[in-house]
TIZAFI-633562 format. One line per field, with one value per residue: residue number from 1; residue in three letters; x, y, z of N, C-alpha, C, O in turn. Coordinates in steps of 0.001 Angstrom, whole numbers. Layout:
REM residues N
num NUM,...
residuo Ala,...
neast X,...
nnorth Y,...
nup Z,...
caeast X,...
canorth Y,...
caup Z,...
ceast X,...
cnorth Y,...
cup Z,...
oeast X,...
onorth Y,...
oup Z,...
***
This chain:
REM residues 187
num 1,2,3,4,5,6,7,8,9,10,11,12,13,14,15,16,17,18,19,20,21,22,23,24,25,26,27,28,29,30,31,32,33,34,35,36,37,38,39,40,41,42,43,44,45,46,47,48,49,50,51,52,53,54,55,56,57,58,59,60,61,62,63,64,65,66,67,68,69,70,71,72,73,74,75,76,77,78,79,80,81,82,83,84,85,86,87,88,89,90,91,92,93,94,95,96,97,98,99,100,101,102,103,104,105,106,107,108,109,110,111,112,113,114,115,116,117,118,119,120,121,122,123,124,125,126,127,128,129,130,131,132,133,134,135,136,137,138,139,140,141,142,143,144,145,146,147,148,149,150,151,152,153,154,155,156,157,158,159,160,161,162,163,164,165,166,167,168,169,170,171,172,173,174,175,176,177,178,179,180,181,182,183,184,185,186,187
residuo Met,Thr,Phe,Ile,Ile,Ile,Asp,Gly,Leu,Asp,Gly,Ser,Gly,Lys,Ser,Thr,Gln,Ala,Gln,Phe,Ile,Leu,Lys,Phe,Leu,Glu,Lys,Gly,Gly,Lys,Thr,Val,Cys,Leu,Arg,Val,His,Pro,Glu,Lys,Asp,Asn,Phe,Phe,Gly,Val,Lys,Ala,Arg,Gln,Phe,Leu,Tyr,Ser,Ser,Gly,Lys,Ser,Ala,His,Phe,Ala,Ala,Ala,Leu,Phe,Tyr,Met,Ile,Asp,Val,Ile,Arg,Ser,Ile,Leu,Leu,Tyr,Ser,Trp,Arg,Lys,Val,Asp,Tyr,Ile,Ile,Phe,Val,Arg,Tyr,Leu,Met,Gly,Thr,Ala,Tyr,Leu,Pro,Ala,Pro,Leu,His,Lys,Ile,Ala,Tyr,His,Phe,Phe,Ala,Phe,Val,Val,Leu,Lys,Ser,Glu,Ile,Met,Ile,Phe,Leu,Asp,Val,Asn,Pro,Glu,Glu,Ala,Val,Ser,Arg,Ile,Ala,Lys,Ser,Arg,Gly,Glu,Arg,Glu,Met,Phe,Glu,Asp,Phe,Asn,Ala,Leu,Ser,Glu,Val,Arg,Ala,Lys,Ala,Leu,Ser,Leu,Ala,Phe,Ser,Gly,Lys,Trp,Ile,Ile,Val,Asn,Ser,Asn,Lys,Pro,Ala,Ile,Glu,Val,Ala,Ala,Ala,Ile,Lys,Lys,Ile,Ile,Ser
neast -14880,-11685,-10129,-7150,-4776,-1925,404,2617,5713,7141,9347,9270,8639,6100,4769,6353,5930,3171,3073,4356,2457,220,1138,1559,-1053,-2463,-1093,-2061,-4537,-6388,-8507,-7613,-7701,-5787,-4910,-2978,-2210,-1272,-3268,-2639,-4655,-6773,-8197,-7901,-5860,-3738,-3492,-2812,-275,1079,1116,2668,5217,5657,6153,5696,3075,458,635,1187,-1235,-2974,-1965,-2519,-5344,-6217,-5154,-6658,-9216,-8776,-8349,-10875,-12419,-11440,-12351,-15131,-15449,-14097,-14301,-16489,-16141,-16243,-14144,-11614,-9716,-8921,-6423,-5202,-2869,-1416,-3522,-5002,-2855,-1890,-2856,-1034,741,-305,-324,258,-2259,-3985,-3579,-4312,-7051,-8045,-7274,-8799,-11379,-11521,-10977,-13261,-15188,-14437,-14035,-13299,-10633,-9361,-6831,-4512,-1619,1245,4148,7050,9760,13009,13942,16505,17010,14820,15355,17707,16775,14967,16687,18089,16122,14629,14509,13659,12657,9816,7931,7955,10093,12591,15072,14293,11528,10558,11200,9530,6966,6991,6970,4433,2809,3353,2297,-390,-756,-334,-2555,-4588,-5749,-3463,-1039,2226,5044,8461,10192,12795,14325,15534,13572,12464,12383,10583,8348,7891,7109,4723,3221,2731,1031,-1186,-1910
nnorth -6898,-7090,-7422,-6510,-6937,-5542,-5938,-5464,-5053,-1803,-727,-3057,-3015,-2459,-229,21,-2493,-2316,-312,-1650,-3672,-2101,-905,-3246,-4321,-2188,-2080,-4354,-3510,-3108,-1425,388,1102,2581,2596,3839,3427,5161,7576,10696,12345,12993,13977,12001,10254,12088,12892,10403,9998,12213,11520,9233,10200,11102,10550,8251,6657,7654,8846,6586,5089,6987,7200,4602,4560,6687,5699,3303,4398,5788,3652,2389,4475,4541,2046,2444,4554,3815,1103,507,1409,1486,-342,-2577,-3613,-3124,-1929,-2136,-801,-1553,-2696,-4734,-5465,-3350,-3492,-5024,-3314,-2512,-2925,-6180,-8134,-6824,-6410,-8807,-9011,-6682,-7210,-9556,-8580,-6508,-8056,-9540,-7593,-5927,-5717,-8744,-10557,-12611,-12356,-11634,-10340,-10698,-9065,-10254,-9213,-9294,-7749,-6512,-6019,-4372,-2107,-1236,-543,1494,3408,4156,5310,7276,10422,11065,9018,6961,6232,3436,2410,1262,-1273,-2991,-2429,-3129,-5848,-6849,-6153,-7579,-10266,-10370,-9717,-11832,-13971,-13329,-13388,-16102,-17125,-16313,-15979,-15294,-14761,-15343,-13619,-13665,-10839,-10060,-10274,-8937,-6229,-6680,-9470,-10082,-8822,-10450,-12834,-11960,-11307,-13857,-14823,-13133,-13648
nup -21284,-19908,-16841,-15416,-12900,-11520,-9112,-6295,-4419,-3627,-6099,-7546,-10193,-11152,-12445,-14733,-15964,-16353,-18286,-20406,-20871,-21562,-24004,-25520,-25678,-26907,-29309,-30429,-31174,-29165,-26756,-23865,-20393,-17954,-14578,-11994,-8739,-5722,-7386,-9096,-9825,-8180,-5005,-2937,-3796,-4005,-1331,-171,-1326,-197,2536,2401,2277,4776,8322,11089,13055,12688,10165,8700,8907,7790,5168,4245,4498,2764,407,46,-289,-2647,-4449,-4320,-5332,-7978,-8850,-8766,-10620,-12993,-13672,-15180,-17702,-21267,-22515,-23804,-22035,-18605,-16599,-13418,-11316,-8357,-6032,-4201,-2567,-1165,1350,2730,3820,6162,9768,11258,12821,11202,8472,7193,7784,6550,3886,3238,3644,1659,-617,-724,-1210,-3447,-7091,-8831,-10444,-13045,-13795,-11853,-10983,-9117,-8660,-7663,-5897,-4486,-1360,-1407,-4123,-4675,-3025,-4238,-6845,-6174,-5053,-7342,-8927,-7609,-5917,-3342,-639,150,3173,3479,2130,2846,3565,5761,6110,3563,3542,5562,4556,2160,3074,4289,2078,281,1755,1616,-1156,-1722,-509,-2078,-5498,-6928,-9458,-9258,-10202,-10839,-10392,-10203,-12335,-15541,-16901,-19467,-19674,-17649,-18704,-20946,-19694,-18525,-20776,-21793,-19812,-20104,-22714
caeast -13788,-10806,-9562,-5814,-4204,-479,699,3940,6410,7763,10574,9118,8459,4666,4451,7074,5225,1864,3304,4605,1162,-570,1631,1316,-2481,-2829,-514,-2981,-5811,-7299,-8636,-7123,-7726,-4742,-4950,-1835,-2557,-2249,-3313,-2414,-5758,-7883,-7840,-7497,-4549,-2763,-3281,-2065,1127,1648,1378,3749,6490,5665,6574,4869,1940,-724,879,1083,-2656,-3571,-1563,-3286,-6752,-6421,-4858,-7805,-10311,-8398,-8615,-12333,-12865,-11128,-13272,-16452,-15456,-13447,-14540,-17636,-15797,-16365,-12813,-11314,-8927,-8621,-5252,-5030,-1569,-1654,-4942,-5267,-1668,-1647,-3217,148,1459,-922,263,-347,-2960,-4935,-3382,-5100,-8469,-8331,-7154,-9942,-12556,-11527,-11064,-14672,-16011,-14075,-14048,-12345,-9988,-8660,-5425,-3961,-188,2072,5550,7850,11153,13605,14133,17781,16825,13867,16067,18630,15994,14406,17798,18456,15035,13911,15304,13167,12035,8592,8136,8089,11083,13900,15219,13500,10093,10273,11259,8308,5811,7078,6527,2978,2185,3447,1330,-1699,-779,-476,-3910,-5530,-5541,-2433,25,3449,6068,9753,10565,14207,14915,15406,12186,12007,12068,9350,7280,7616,6338,3374,2524,2245,-105,-2313,-2305
canorth -6191,-7911,-6655,-6992,-6308,-5663,-5515,-5855,-4092,-654,-1144,-4362,-2808,-2445,792,-354,-3614,-1831,393,-2689,-4305,-1096,-809,-4544,-4442,-1171,-2499,-5383,-2896,-3110,-198,113,2130,2281,3350,3549,3957,6234,8450,12126,13105,13177,14347,10859,9816,13124,12785,9162,10271,13113,10789,8270,10896,11530,9455,8043,5741,8318,8991,5219,4774,7941,6795,3395,4918,7450,4780,2417,5200,6059,2427,2229,5517,4074,947,3017,5439,3327,-312,375,2016,624,-627,-4006,-3970,-2161,-2340,-1439,-1000,-1529,-2956,-5314,-5690,-2206,-3892,-5620,-2243,-2338,-3801,-7503,-8948,-5983,-6551,-9961,-8657,-5702,-7883,-10440,-7731,-5875,-9107,-9934,-6469,-5299,-6521,-9854,-10697,-13871,-12013,-10872,-10628,-10144,-9004,-10536,-8758,-9369,-6406,-5922,-5507,-3257,-948,-783,135,2723,4355,4624,5980,8300,11316,10964,7717,6885,5661,1978,2046,826,-2736,-3674,-2289,-3930,-7269,-7149,-6062,-8695,-11488,-10301,-9748,-13198,-14831,-12993,-13855,-17559,-17472,-15884,-16531,-14477,-15357,-14718,-13520,-13225,-9587,-9753,-10388,-7717,-5854,-7278,-10876,-10076,-8473,-11643,-13767,-11413,-11449,-15250,-14933,-12403,-14350
caup -20652,-19088,-15737,-15082,-11713,-11340,-7752,-5827,-3564,-4263,-6778,-8214,-11621,-11470,-13453,-15956,-16586,-16796,-19551,-21416,-21165,-22267,-25386,-26145,-25975,-27888,-30591,-30922,-31512,-28013,-25978,-22510,-19349,-16979,-13327,-11132,-7419,-5642,-8559,-8850,-10406,-7247,-3636,-2115,-4259,-3640,120,92,-1681,807,3777,2171,2501,6172,9199,12271,12926,12135,8728,8174,8760,6859,3814,3905,4362,1534,-698,-143,-852,-4039,-5218,-4408,-6260,-9333,-9181,-9027,-11788,-14204,-13989,-16079,-18989,-22454,-23052,-23840,-20852,-17552,-15825,-12145,-10681,-6917,-5845,-2880,-1755,-299,2718,3358,4512,7476,10791,11454,11842,10475,7021,6717,7890,5490,2591,3000,3507,341,-1634,-770,-1634,-4729,-8315,-8909,-11740,-13297,-14054,-10732,-11046,-8041,-9050,-6467,-5960,-3159,-808,-1832,-5482,-4588,-2474,-5285,-7889,-5611,-4925,-8685,-9646,-6842,-5083,-1970,-365,937,4506,3461,1116,3326,3521,6796,5801,2371,3926,6325,3667,1202,3750,4436,742,-258,2455,1052,-2549,-1712,-57,-3111,-6834,-7540,-10260,-8753,-11238,-10333,-11054,-9992,-13673,-16348,-17195,-20723,-19381,-16863,-19657,-21764,-18848,-18348,-22064,-21854,-18893,-20684,-23946
ceast -12996,-10116,-8230,-5312,-2707,-175,2092,4526,6809,9071,10460,8917,7009,4333,5120,6332,3846,2002,3592,3281,292,-167,1359,-146,-2927,-2281,-1388,-4378,-6821,-7368,-8334,-7281,-6709,-4883,-3799,-2103,-1325,-2118,-3127,-3612,-6954,-7354,-7267,-6115,-3454,-2453,-2490,-588,1796,2021,2479,5128,6579,6181,5632,3661,710,-567,734,-386,-3345,-3223,-2372,-4754,-7012,-6133,-6079,-8999,-10029,-8684,-10124,-12915,-12616,-12058,-14634,-16505,-14983,-13777,-15691,-17374,-15908,-14992,-12609,-10614,-8865,-7454,-5201,-3656,-1746,-3154,-5190,-4036,-1255,-1989,-2025,980,865,-254,-477,-1174,-3975,-4804,-4215,-6597,-8854,-8275,-8404,-11256,-12622,-11603,-12507,-15525,-15711,-14159,-12979,-11760,-9362,-7171,-4958,-2490,520,3522,6395,9298,11741,13920,15442,17646,15884,14559,17021,17897,15446,15499,18186,17387,14355,14876,14948,12457,10761,8878,8393,9240,12489,13900,14307,12007,9720,10293,9978,7078,5816,6564,5001,2282,2236,2467,-83,-1825,-979,-1884,-4969,-5220,-4494,-1472,1295,4520,7345,10166,11974,14958,14831,13954,11650,11654,10767,8167,6913,6784,4902,2575,1966,1018,-1348,-2830,-2872
cnorth -7170,-7007,-7295,-6215,-6594,-5116,-5984,-4781,-2857,-1151,-2469,-4226,-2746,-1456,487,-1462,-3192,-1089,-590,-3332,-3355,-1025,-2095,-4676,-3431,-1498,-3569,-4839,-2841,-1724,-527,1345,1698,3198,2893,4218,4133,7175,9912,12974,13305,13423,13176,10334,10789,13045,11523,9379,11187,12361,9738,8893,11491,10373,9374,7175,6413,8522,7639,4869,5712,7571,5588,3721,5657,6595,3891,3170,5509,4846,2233,3256,5084,2951,1523,3823,4803,1891,-511,996,997,489,-2134,-4471,-2797,-2742,-1486,-1812,-652,-1646,-3443,-5394,-4483,-2519,-4512,-4580,-1944,-3259,-5136,-7461,-8149,-6147,-7702,-9648,-7716,-6360,-8718,-9654,-7142,-6905,-9578,-8854,-5987,-6276,-7603,-9898,-12078,-13622,-11060,-11272,-9920,-10224,-9132,-10144,-8886,-7956,-5739,-5284,-4303,-1991,-376,-14,1471,3790,4953,5513,7121,9166,11173,9634,7867,6174,4152,1503,1818,-703,-3445,-3608,-3141,-5427,-7685,-7164,-7218,-9986,-11496,-10416,-11143,-14134,-14565,-13522,-15364,-17978,-17086,-16547,-15723,-15326,-14624,-14797,-12984,-11966,-9128,-9748,-9045,-7495,-6528,-8759,-10991,-9777,-9670,-12651,-13267,-11520,-12866,-15443,-14305,-13103,-15663
cup -19791,-18084,-15355,-13874,-11688,-9955,-7368,-4931,-4350,-4879,-7511,-9720,-12065,-12587,-14783,-16685,-17085,-18126,-20684,-21846,-21987,-23747,-26161,-26570,-27028,-29275,-31241,-31217,-30375,-27373,-24518,-21627,-18292,-15778,-12448,-9791,-6532,-6839,-8152,-9273,-9473,-5834,-2845,-2507,-3875,-2147,481,-192,-649,2074,3605,2396,3901,7019,10389,11982,12320,10629,8029,7916,7765,5416,3361,3662,3045,297,-986,-734,-2319,-4924,-5397,-5373,-7708,-9767,-9575,-10326,-13084,-14586,-14955,-17450,-20112,-23105,-23050,-22565,-19881,-16761,-14571,-11600,-9216,-6688,-4427,-1986,-931,1147,3459,4106,5884,8487,10863,12733,11015,8960,6454,6719,6747,4113,2291,2882,2102,-784,-1803,-1442,-3060,-5902,-8282,-10325,-11848,-13537,-12959,-10614,-9903,-8494,-7790,-6697,-4563,-2664,-1244,-3212,-5470,-4087,-3517,-6379,-7403,-5515,-6281,-9315,-8898,-6045,-3618,-1787,448,2248,4512,2572,1665,3396,4516,6495,4594,2677,4643,5421,2666,1839,3887,3079,135,443,1932,-380,-2618,-1279,-1087,-4436,-7606,-8361,-9846,-9832,-10607,-11086,-10689,-11324,-14401,-16778,-18451,-20543,-18583,-17786,-20523,-20970,-18677,-19645,-22237,-20976,-19523,-21942,-23587
oeast -13565,-9583,-8180,-5409,-2278,-467,2678,3917,6814,9811,11454,9013,6717,3683,4520,6127,3399,1144,3123,3025,-301,-1021,971,-438,-3682,-2925,-1443,-5301,-7996,-6413,-8738,-7030,-6769,-4967,-3654,-2210,-412,-1013,-3419,-3593,-8021,-6205,-6259,-5300,-2367,-1292,-1605,262,2946,3110,3153,6094,7470,6595,4872,3272,-1,-1540,223,-734,-4198,-4085,-2855,-5349,-7921,-6787,-6482,-9711,-10943,-9204,-10590,-13812,-13486,-12501,-15213,-17501,-15418,-13550,-15852,-18288,-15690,-14711,-13334,-10871,-8769,-7493,-5160,-3330,-2187,-3936,-5548,-4167,-365,-1471,-2010,1825,1458,327,-1670,-775,-4730,-5795,-4763,-7314,-9858,-9130,-8993,-12137,-13644,-12235,-12917,-16474,-16638,-14330,-11884,-12328,-8892,-6357,-5004,-2162,410,4061,6440,9970,11062,14143,15479,18102,16123,14371,17128,18349,15461,15263,18568,17701,13578,15912,15825,11739,10630,9943,8990,9345,13473,12850,13620,11302,8682,9491,9414,6249,4762,5804,4357,1285,1259,1869,-883,-2873,-1713,-2352,-6125,-4514,-4639,-1143,1420,4864,7318,10457,12310,16090,14149,13206,10480,10728,9957,7111,5734,5858,3965,1376,868,79,-2434,-4034,-3271
onorth -7969,-5956,-8476,-4988,-7740,-3956,-6819,-3734,-2862,-1908,-2961,-5215,-2958,-1821,674,-1378,-3663,-1221,-391,-3510,-3757,-1079,-2045,-5093,-3774,-1226,-3672,-5609,-2553,-950,-1569,2473,575,4418,1700,5442,3310,7527,10305,14193,13733,13110,13331,10008,10379,13123,11566,8989,10962,12544,9392,8183,12292,9342,10302,6980,5801,8384,7558,4406,5281,7622,5548,3208,5296,6748,3750,2636,5494,4997,1945,2933,5245,2911,1136,3775,5204,1500,-1604,1097,-198,1127,-2873,-5568,-1638,-3888,-258,-2989,449,-793,-2657,-5391,-4582,-1883,-4526,-4930,-1212,-4274,-5219,-6769,-8720,-6037,-7588,-9979,-7926,-6099,-8597,-10025,-7255,-6646,-9968,-9167,-5671,-7483,-7391,-9345,-12639,-14545,-9840,-12384,-8704,-11313,-8224,-10677,-8621,-7058,-4523,-4164,-3323,-917,842,1053,2461,4949,6121,6372,7865,8704,11161,9177,8749,5580,3639,310,2152,-1339,-4400,-4610,-3802,-6186,-8743,-8070,-7774,-10722,-12513,-11126,-11590,-14997,-15493,-14041,-15853,-19058,-17494,-17554,-15503,-16455,-13418,-15877,-11964,-12021,-7954,-9272,-8126,-8449,-6911,-9253,-11889,-10400,-9883,-13254,-14066,-11795,-13050,-16143,-14884,-13141,-16425
oup -19047,-18439,-15012,-13827,-11818,-9663,-8057,-4710,-5580,-4251,-8046,-10448,-13242,-13567,-15841,-17896,-18131,-18999,-21805,-23036,-22988,-24632,-27328,-27691,-27937,-30288,-32467,-31481,-30607,-27439,-24002,-22051,-17793,-15921,-12183,-9717,-6596,-7252,-7022,-9101,-9913,-5522,-2156,-1643,-3467,-1744,1336,608,-271,2619,4576,2674,4183,6490,10664,10831,11522,9888,6912,6831,6990,4539,2229,2714,2298,-734,-2141,-1584,-3143,-6030,-6499,-6151,-8564,-10915,-10590,-11047,-14164,-15731,-15498,-18269,-19916,-24120,-22384,-22069,-20284,-16316,-14649,-11446,-8888,-7106,-3550,-762,-87,2064,4690,4930,6676,8103,10572,13670,10228,8238,5358,5775,6066,3266,1217,2107,1426,-1808,-2896,-2160,-3806,-5726,-7762,-11267,-10858,-13491,-13117,-10202,-9742,-8689,-6960,-7579,-3572,-3476,-1429,-3442,-6175,-4659,-3657,-6794,-8135,-5857,-6360,-10140,-9497,-5568,-2753,-2677,1297,2418,5459,2291,1003,3298,4152,6609,4598,2131,4364,5504,2357,1211,3630,2945,-465,-200,1820,-766,-3477,-1639,-970,-4489,-8809,-7999,-10063,-10314,-9917,-12281,-10843,-11411,-13946,-16992,-18486,-21186,-18818,-17670,-20805,-21512,-18685,-19611,-22761,-21353,-19477,-22195,-24468
***
């Protein structure tokens, strides 16, 4: 089983790229399990999503807490499946949404505890492009989906990505170009 992680800011194209990867692998005859966090199929993912549309510090921490539990739940339930590939969308970089320096502590703790992967892809998008994509694709914005929040989270996430074994892919490009770069990484 090969474990693939796709992570990045909101609006970076994580779900789009995960779908491209899923179709690419299935077309090649591979079996694939895809998990996109926070998931809608369990209490923790649903709660994380609810808090993402709230405001205030308590909602911020609640969203992060339920998100992390949702990811851990997916690891426990899905990482042992008999499939060729498991793709997790949003994994460790959710810790970048925590306040500094807590984001670093949480990242390193979870990086030590959770499953590791040789294919950890961080889709890097600039905040202007992310805000533009979010405005086009969503009716309601989450608490972290404005320019200032995305700029802050991007800086923290990139510092974490550079300290880990992340493959950073420029996702400011058209989705098909980003998919081609990811296919090369996977192949």
